C-alpha positions as CSV (number, residue, x, y, z in Angstrom):
1,M,67.0,56.8,-132.0
2,A,66.7,60.5,-133.5
3,S,66.7,60.7,-137.1
4,K,69.6,62.5,-139.2
5,L,69.4,66.0,-137.5
6,P,68.9,69.0,-139.7
7,P,72.2,71.0,-140.0
8,P,70.5,74.4,-138.8
9,F,69.5,72.6,-135.7
10,I,72.7,71.3,-135.2
11,R,74.5,75.1,-135.6
12,Q,71.7,76.4,-133.3
13,M,72.3,73.7,-130.5
14,Q,76.2,74.6,-131.0
15,A,75.3,78.0,-130.2
16,I,73.4,77.2,-127.2
17,L,75.5,74.8,-125.9
18,G,78.8,75.3,-127.0
19,D,81.3,72.1,-125.9
20,E,78.4,70.4,-124.5
21,W,76.7,69.7,-128.0
22,S,78.6,66.7,-128.6
23,A,77.0,65.2,-125.1
24,L,73.5,65.9,-126.4
25,E,73.9,64.6,-129.6
26,S,75.2,61.5,-128.2
27,A,72.2,61.5,-125.5
28,L,69.8,61.7,-128.6
29,Q,71.1,58.5,-130.2
30,F,69.5,56.3,-127.1
31,P,65.7,55.7,-126.7
32,A,63.9,57.7,-124.4
33,P,63.6,57.0,-121.0
34,V,59.8,55.3,-119.9
35,S,58.1,56.8,-116.8
36,I,55.1,56.8,-115.4
37,R,53.1,58.9,-112.8
38,L,50.8,56.9,-110.1
39,N,47.1,58.1,-109.2
40,A,47.1,58.5,-105.5
41,N,43.7,58.0,-105.4
42,K,43.6,54.6,-107.0
43,L,46.7,53.2,-105.1
44,T,45.5,50.0,-103.2
45,A,47.3,48.9,-100.0
46,N,49.1,46.4,-102.0
47,A,50.3,49.1,-104.6
48,R,51.4,51.0,-101.6
49,Q,53.7,48.3,-100.0
50,A,55.4,47.8,-103.6
51,L,56.3,51.3,-103.7
52,E,57.7,51.4,-100.5
53,A,60.0,48.4,-101.7
54,G,60.9,50.3,-104.9
55,R,58.9,48.0,-106.8
56,W,55.9,48.4,-109.0
57,T,53.5,45.4,-110.4
58,I,52.4,45.3,-113.9
59,A,50.3,43.2,-116.0
60,T,52.5,41.3,-118.8
61,G,49.5,40.9,-121.0
62,K,50.3,37.2,-121.7
63,R,48.6,34.3,-120.6
64,K,50.9,31.9,-118.9
65,P,50.2,28.3,-118.2
66,D,51.7,28.8,-114.8
67,N,49.4,31.5,-113.8
68,Q,52.4,34.0,-113.4
69,E,50.6,36.7,-115.0
70,L,52.2,39.6,-113.1
71,V,55.7,41.0,-113.2
72,D,57.8,43.3,-111.0
73,T,59.7,46.1,-112.2
74,E,62.3,47.9,-110.7
75,L,61.7,51.6,-110.0
76,T,63.6,54.8,-109.9
77,Q,61.9,58.1,-108.7
78,V,61.8,61.1,-111.0
79,P,63.5,63.5,-108.8
80,W,60.9,66.3,-109.2
81,H,57.9,64.4,-108.5
82,E,57.2,62.1,-105.7
83,R,54.8,59.7,-107.6
84,G,56.8,59.8,-111.1
85,F,59.0,56.6,-111.5
86,Y,61.2,55.6,-114.3
87,L,60.7,51.9,-115.7
88,Q,63.3,49.8,-116.6
89,E,61.7,48.8,-119.8
90,R,58.7,49.7,-121.6
91,P,55.8,47.2,-121.3
92,V,52.8,47.1,-123.6
93,F,50.7,49.6,-121.5
94,T,47.7,48.6,-123.9
95,L,47.5,45.1,-122.2
96,D,47.8,46.2,-118.6
97,P,44.3,46.1,-117.0
98,L,45.7,48.8,-114.3
99,F,46.5,51.3,-117.1
100,H,42.8,51.1,-118.3
101,A,41.7,51.5,-114.8
102,G,43.6,54.9,-114.1
103,A,46.0,53.7,-111.6
104,Y,48.7,55.5,-113.6
105,Y,49.6,57.6,-116.5
106,V,52.3,57.4,-118.7
107,Q,54.0,60.5,-119.0
108,E,57.4,61.9,-119.8
109,A,59.2,62.8,-116.8
110,S,60.5,66.1,-117.5
111,S,56.8,67.4,-118.1
112,M,56.1,66.4,-114.7
113,F,58.0,69.4,-113.4
114,V,55.0,71.4,-114.0
115,A,53.6,69.9,-110.5
116,E,56.7,71.2,-108.9
117,A,56.4,74.8,-110.4
118,A,52.6,75.0,-109.2
119,R,53.8,73.9,-105.8
120,Q,56.4,76.9,-105.6
121,T,54.3,79.5,-106.8
122,V,50.5,78.7,-105.9
123,T,48.7,77.9,-102.6
124,L,47.4,74.8,-103.5
125,D,45.2,74.1,-100.5
126,K,42.4,76.9,-101.3
127,P,39.7,76.9,-104.0
128,L,41.3,77.8,-107.3
129,K,40.3,78.2,-110.9
130,V,42.8,76.3,-113.1
131,L,43.0,76.5,-117.0
132,D,45.0,74.1,-119.1
133,L,44.8,75.9,-122.2
134,C,46.4,73.5,-124.4
135,A,45.6,70.4,-122.9
136,A,45.2,67.0,-125.0
137,P,46.1,64.3,-124.6
138,G,45.5,65.1,-120.7
139,G,48.9,64.3,-119.1
140,K,49.2,67.9,-117.4
141,S,45.4,68.0,-116.7
142,T,45.9,65.0,-114.7
143,L,49.2,66.0,-113.0
144,L,47.3,69.3,-112.1
145,L,44.1,67.5,-110.7
146,S,46.1,65.4,-108.3
147,L,47.5,68.9,-107.0
148,L,44.2,70.7,-106.5
149,S,41.9,70.9,-103.5
150,T,38.5,68.9,-104.3
151,N,36.7,72.6,-104.2
152,S,38.9,73.8,-107.0
153,L,38.0,73.7,-110.9
154,L,40.3,72.5,-113.6
155,V,39.3,73.5,-116.9
156,S,40.9,71.2,-119.4
157,N,40.8,72.8,-123.1
158,E,41.8,71.3,-126.3
159,V,41.3,73.8,-129.6
160,I,41.2,70.9,-131.9
161,R,38.0,69.3,-131.6
162,A,39.1,65.8,-132.8
163,R,41.7,65.6,-129.8
164,T,39.0,66.0,-127.1
165,S,38.1,62.4,-127.4
166,P,41.5,61.2,-126.2
167,L,41.6,63.9,-123.4
168,R,37.9,62.9,-122.1
169,E,39.0,59.3,-122.2
170,N,42.2,60.0,-120.0
171,L,40.4,62.4,-117.4
172,E,37.5,60.0,-117.0
173,R,40.3,57.2,-116.3
174,W,41.8,59.6,-113.6
175,G,38.5,60.0,-112.0
176,Y,38.3,63.5,-110.7
177,P,34.8,65.4,-110.8
178,N,36.1,68.6,-110.4
179,V,36.9,69.2,-114.1
180,A,35.2,70.7,-117.1
181,I,36.5,69.8,-120.4
182,T,36.2,72.5,-123.3
183,S,37.1,72.9,-127.0
184,A,37.6,76.6,-127.6
185,E,39.6,78.7,-129.4
186,V,42.0,80.7,-127.2
187,E,40.8,84.0,-127.9
188,E,37.2,82.8,-126.5
189,F,38.7,82.7,-123.0
190,A,39.0,86.6,-123.7
191,A,35.3,86.7,-122.2
192,L,36.7,85.5,-118.6
193,E,38.8,88.3,-118.4
194,D,41.0,88.2,-115.0
195,W,39.1,84.9,-113.9
196,F,41.5,81.9,-113.6
197,D,43.8,81.7,-110.6
198,V,46.3,79.8,-112.5
199,V,46.7,79.4,-116.3
200,L,48.9,76.5,-117.7
201,T,50.1,76.9,-121.4
202,D,51.9,74.1,-122.7
203,A,51.9,75.5,-126.1
204,P,52.3,73.9,-129.4
205,C,56.0,74.3,-130.6
206,S,58.7,73.2,-133.1
207,G,59.0,69.9,-130.8
208,E,62.9,69.6,-130.7
209,G,62.7,67.9,-127.4
210,L,61.0,64.8,-128.9
211,F,63.3,64.3,-131.7
212,R,64.6,61.0,-130.3
213,K,61.2,59.4,-129.9
214,D,59.2,61.2,-132.8
215,P,61.0,60.9,-136.2
216,D,58.2,63.0,-137.8
217,A,59.5,66.1,-135.4
218,V,62.5,66.2,-137.0
219,Q,61.1,65.9,-140.7
220,E,58.8,68.8,-139.5
221,W,61.3,70.8,-138.3
222,S,62.8,74.0,-140.1
223,L,63.9,77.7,-139.0
224,P,60.4,79.1,-140.8
225,H,58.4,76.6,-138.8
226,V,60.3,77.8,-135.5
227,A,59.4,81.5,-136.2
228,L,55.7,80.3,-137.1
229,C,55.6,78.5,-133.5
230,A,56.9,81.3,-131.8
231,A,54.3,83.8,-133.3
232,R,51.6,81.2,-132.5
233,Q,52.7,81.0,-129.1
234,K,52.5,84.9,-128.8
235,R,49.1,84.9,-129.5
236,I,47.9,82.0,-127.2
237,L,50.0,83.6,-124.3
238,A,48.3,86.9,-124.9
239,A,45.0,85.2,-124.6
240,A,46.1,83.3,-121.5
241,I,47.3,86.5,-119.8
242,Q,44.1,88.4,-120.4
243,S,42.1,85.3,-118.6
244,L,44.5,85.4,-115.7
245,A,43.3,87.1,-112.4
246,P,45.6,89.7,-110.8
247,G,48.0,88.0,-108.5
248,G,47.4,84.8,-110.8
249,V,50.2,82.5,-112.1
250,L,50.9,81.7,-115.4
251,L,52.9,78.3,-116.1
252,Y,54.6,78.7,-119.6
253,S,55.9,75.3,-121.2
254,T,57.1,74.0,-124.6
255,C,59.1,70.8,-125.5
256,T,61.8,72.7,-127.1
257,Y,65.1,74.0,-127.0
258,N,65.6,77.4,-129.1
259,R,65.6,80.8,-127.5
260,E,62.9,82.3,-130.1
261,E,60.2,79.9,-128.6
262,N,61.6,79.8,-125.1
263,D,63.6,82.9,-123.8
264,G,62.4,85.5,-126.5
265,N,58.9,84.7,-125.4
266,I,60.0,85.4,-121.9
267,V,61.3,88.7,-122.6
268,W,58.3,89.5,-124.9
269,M,55.9,88.9,-122.0
270,L,57.9,90.9,-119.7
271,Q,57.7,93.9,-122.3
272,E,54.1,93.7,-123.1
273,F,52.2,92.7,-119.9
274,P,51.8,93.3,-116.2
275,L,54.0,90.1,-115.2
276,D,56.8,89.4,-112.7
277,L,59.1,86.8,-113.6
278,V,58.9,84.0,-110.5
279,T,62.3,82.3,-109.7
280,L,61.9,78.7,-108.7
281,K,64.1,76.7,-106.4
282,V,65.8,73.9,-108.4
283,P,68.6,71.9,-106.7
284,D,71.7,71.4,-109.0
285,A,71.5,67.9,-108.6
286,W,68.2,67.6,-110.7
287,G,70.3,68.8,-113.7
288,I,68.0,71.5,-115.0
289,V,69.5,74.5,-116.6
290,Q,68.3,78.0,-115.8
291,T,68.3,79.8,-119.1
292,P,69.8,83.6,-119.5
293,A,66.2,84.7,-119.2
294,G,65.0,82.9,-116.4
295,G,63.5,79.7,-117.7
296,Y,64.3,76.4,-116.7
297,Q,65.5,74.1,-119.6
298,F,65.7,70.3,-119.6
299,F,68.6,68.7,-121.6
300,P,68.5,64.9,-122.1
301,H,72.3,64.8,-121.8
302,K,72.0,66.2,-118.2
303,L,69.0,64.6,-116.8
304,Q,66.5,61.5,-117.5
305,G,64.1,62.9,-119.4
306,E,63.3,64.7,-122.7
307,G,63.9,68.2,-124.0
308,F,61.3,70.5,-121.9
309,F,61.3,74.2,-120.8
310,L,59.2,76.1,-118.3
311,A,58.9,79.7,-116.8
312,A,56.7,81.0,-114.5
313,F,55.3,84.3,-114.1
314,Q,52.8,86.0,-111.7
315,K,50.4,88.8,-112.9
316,K,50.7,92.3,-111.1
317,V,48.1,93.0,-108.5
318,G,45.4,95.3,-109.8
319,N,41.6,95.6,-110.1
320,A,39.9,92.7,-111.5
321,V,36.9,92.3,-113.8
322,R,33.6,90.9,-112.4
323,H,31.6,88.4,-114.0
324,Q,28.0,87.6,-113.3
325,P,27.0,84.1,-113.8
326,P,23.7,83.3,-115.5
327,S,20.8,81.9,-113.3
328,G,20.8,78.7,-115.4
329,F,22.4,76.4,-117.7
330,K,21.8,77.0,-121.5
331,S,20.6,73.3,-122.3
332,L,21.1,71.3,-119.3
333,K,18.0,70.8,-116.9
334,P,17.9,69.9,-113.3
335,L,17.3,66.3,-113.1
336,P,13.6,65.8,-111.7
337,K,13.2,65.7,-108.0
338,G,11.7,62.1,-108.1
339,L,14.7,60.7,-110.0
340,I,17.3,62.0,-107.7
341,P,17.3,59.6,-105.1
342,Q,17.8,56.8,-107.5
343,A,20.5,58.4,-109.3
344,A,22.6,59.3,-106.0
345,A,22.2,55.8,-104.8
346,W,25.2,55.1,-107.3
347,L,27.5,57.9,-105.6
348,H,29.9,57.9,-102.8
349,P,27.8,59.0,-99.9
350,G,30.3,62.0,-99.7
351,A,29.7,63.2,-103.0
352,E,28.2,66.7,-102.7
353,A,26.5,66.6,-106.3
354,R,24.1,68.4,-108.2
355,F,22.1,66.6,-111.0
356,F,21.5,67.7,-114.6
357,Q,20.1,66.4,-117.4
358,T,21.4,66.9,-121.2
359,P,19.1,67.0,-124.0
360,A,20.4,63.2,-125.2
361,G,19.2,62.3,-121.4
362,E,22.7,61.9,-120.1
363,V,22.6,62.5,-116.3
364,L,25.5,64.6,-114.8
365,A,26.6,64.8,-111.5
366,L,28.6,68.2,-110.8
367,P,30.2,69.4,-107.6
368,A,27.6,71.7,-105.9
369,I,30.3,73.9,-104.5
370,L,31.6,74.7,-108.3
371,E,28.0,75.3,-109.9
372,T,28.4,79.1,-110.0
373,E,31.7,78.3,-112.1
374,Y,30.1,75.8,-114.3
375,L,27.4,78.1,-115.1
376,L,29.9,81.2,-116.0
377,L,31.9,78.5,-118.2
378,D,28.3,77.6,-119.9
379,K,27.6,81.2,-120.8
380,V,30.6,81.9,-122.5
381,L,31.7,78.7,-124.3
382,K,30.0,76.7,-126.8
383,T,31.5,73.4,-126.5
384,K,32.0,71.9,-123.1
385,W,31.6,68.9,-120.9
386,F,30.8,69.2,-117.1
387,G,31.6,67.0,-113.9
388,V,30.7,63.1,-114.3
389,N,28.4,61.9,-116.6
390,I,27.0,59.2,-114.3
391,G,24.6,57.4,-116.7
392,A,20.9,57.5,-118.0
393,F,17.4,56.5,-117.2
394,K,15.9,54.4,-119.8
395,G,12.2,54.3,-118.4
396,K,12.2,53.6,-114.8
397,D,16.0,52.1,-115.1
398,F,19.1,53.8,-114.3
399,I,21.7,52.4,-116.6
400,P,25.2,53.6,-115.2
401,S,28.2,55.1,-117.6
402,H,31.3,53.8,-117.8
403,A,32.8,57.2,-116.5
404,L,31.0,56.6,-113.2
405,A,32.8,53.1,-113.0
406,L,36.2,55.1,-113.3
407,S,35.0,57.8,-110.9
408,M,36.1,58.4,-107.6
409,W,32.5,59.4,-106.9
410,V,31.4,55.6,-107.5
411,S,29.8,54.1,-104.5
412,P,32.0,51.8,-102.7
413,T,29.2,50.1,-101.5
414,L,28.0,48.7,-105.0
415,P,28.6,45.1,-105.7
416,G,31.9,44.0,-107.6
417,V,33.8,41.1,-108.8
418,D,37.4,40.6,-109.0
419,L,38.9,39.5,-112.0
420,T,42.0,37.5,-112.9
421,E,44.2,38.8,-115.3
422,E,43.1,36.8,-118.1
423,Q,39.3,37.7,-117.3
424,A,40.3,41.2,-117.1
425,L,41.9,41.3,-120.6
426,L,38.8,39.3,-122.1
427,Y,36.6,42.2,-120.4
428,L,38.6,44.8,-121.9
429,K,38.6,43.1,-125.4
430,K,34.7,43.2,-124.8
431,E,34.8,39.4,-125.1
432,T,33.1,37.0,-122.9
433,F,33.5,34.5,-120.1
434,E,31.7,32.2,-117.7
435,P,30.6,33.9,-114.8
436,Q,31.1,32.2,-111.2
437,D,28.3,30.9,-109.4
438,Q,29.0,32.9,-106.3
439,W,29.1,36.3,-108.2
440,P,26.1,38.5,-107.6
441,K,23.6,38.8,-110.2
442,G,22.5,42.2,-111.7
443,W,24.8,45.4,-112.3
444,V,28.4,44.7,-110.7
445,L,31.6,46.6,-111.0
446,A,34.4,44.5,-112.8
447,R,37.6,44.9,-110.9
448,Y,41.2,44.0,-111.4
449,Q,43.7,44.3,-108.3
450,G,40.9,46.4,-106.5
451,Q,40.5,49.0,-109.3
452,N,37.3,49.3,-111.4
453,L,37.6,48.5,-115.0
454,G,33.8,48.9,-115.8
455,W,30.5,47.1,-115.6
456,M,28.8,44.0,-116.2
457,K,25.6,42.6,-115.8
458,I,25.5,39.2,-114.7
459,L,22.5,37.0,-115.6
460,P,22.2,33.4,-114.6
461,N,23.9,31.9,-117.7
462,R,25.9,34.7,-119.2
463,I,27.4,38.0,-118.9
464,N,26.6,41.2,-120.6
465,N,29.9,43.3,-121.1
466,Y,29.0,47.2,-120.8
467,L,32.4,48.2,-121.5
468,P,32.1,51.2,-124.8
469,Q,32.8,49.8,-127.9
470,E,35.4,52.6,-128.6
471,R,37.2,51.7,-125.3
472,R,38.0,48.2,-126.0
473,I,41.4,46.9,-126.8
474,R,41.9,45.7,-130.4
475,M,45.4,44.4,-130.4
476,A,45.9,40.5,-130.1
477,I,46.5,39.0,-126.4
478,Q,49.5,36.8,-126.7
């Protein structure tokens, strides 16, 4: 339920909505809907059958004496995304092993519209270079990864370094290798002028669309703050447009309602830059409102979702700047040839990877087809993480990484054990439990409902749990 709304905000919304203001005000008194988006690459056959029946099975996180550890919840599909679903109530996602496996992402329904906008404006089956400029915590990056071809590259950028840790964690869970995570000021992308085919700019905003689930957003709101956000958005958008290739698509979104940050920025961009506004086909039944300047506004009283805004643009065709990548990486060194077979044995046979080592000894697997793109990113950006960190060599032994366990590149022939919910939660708390006699010894994948959770090393009398300490569940299990 929203906190008491500031009077200037009320007057602003009355001017925008007229007689509909009271309907929005009423909608803001109810809890925000709960929605998830499923990871198509991590859906088991049982999960697909459940979806076809309109249900989704979620672990309860409670140990029950009758072993009824799972619950089915009714599903309602998000109208603008085929793998987005509303849940009837909010479970404790932290206590669901499927959440930790990356089987789904908890994402606000309105923001899933980014995928529909991309489908309507971009040829997604061809190789693309895509930039998510303001990416943390990663919802829209995982959304885009699910759309792109495997020979496309997603650059997921977050300027605030402290927010890159949850961004990396969420992208590792999602499991795609064709990604670069960066922490760069937006102006640094000026060195990649005319380079990206798609740029998503989900710009920091005044957060009016989050009022009912974030009381802090209400307390921080003011008209001067709105003006400050609009000015900051212009600075970010200018850099985004400079890095966009001629003919490329810019998607601009906010989670706010006011015209200054939304329509005002549309008008400004069309006046200042070689852009055309793109009109999207949006069914009336979805409840999305087209704004006077040609954007798309989500209001909670008209649909099941939070406040959200999106506008799509195409950069006019012209001559693009050509970029020459360097011959090698600044600090990454090719993995010695003698170690490549041992590292490659942990990967899916279809993974066409190049192997590199960081100065700290981490082994990275990069999509071979994207090496040129990674080289150019390495040339112009300071802080970045590429591909999949698959592990490290300690002496002659290879120690697999947690990221590899969650990656679609992990070999399907590696040994694994299926855990009960109780065992899975103990594993995710980084606690121990007794191994079963029939379990294989050595490195194994801990699995739950067919989904990888991480690594264990099974010894004759105990299990070594290799879940990273920072990823463990800290809350109590009832």
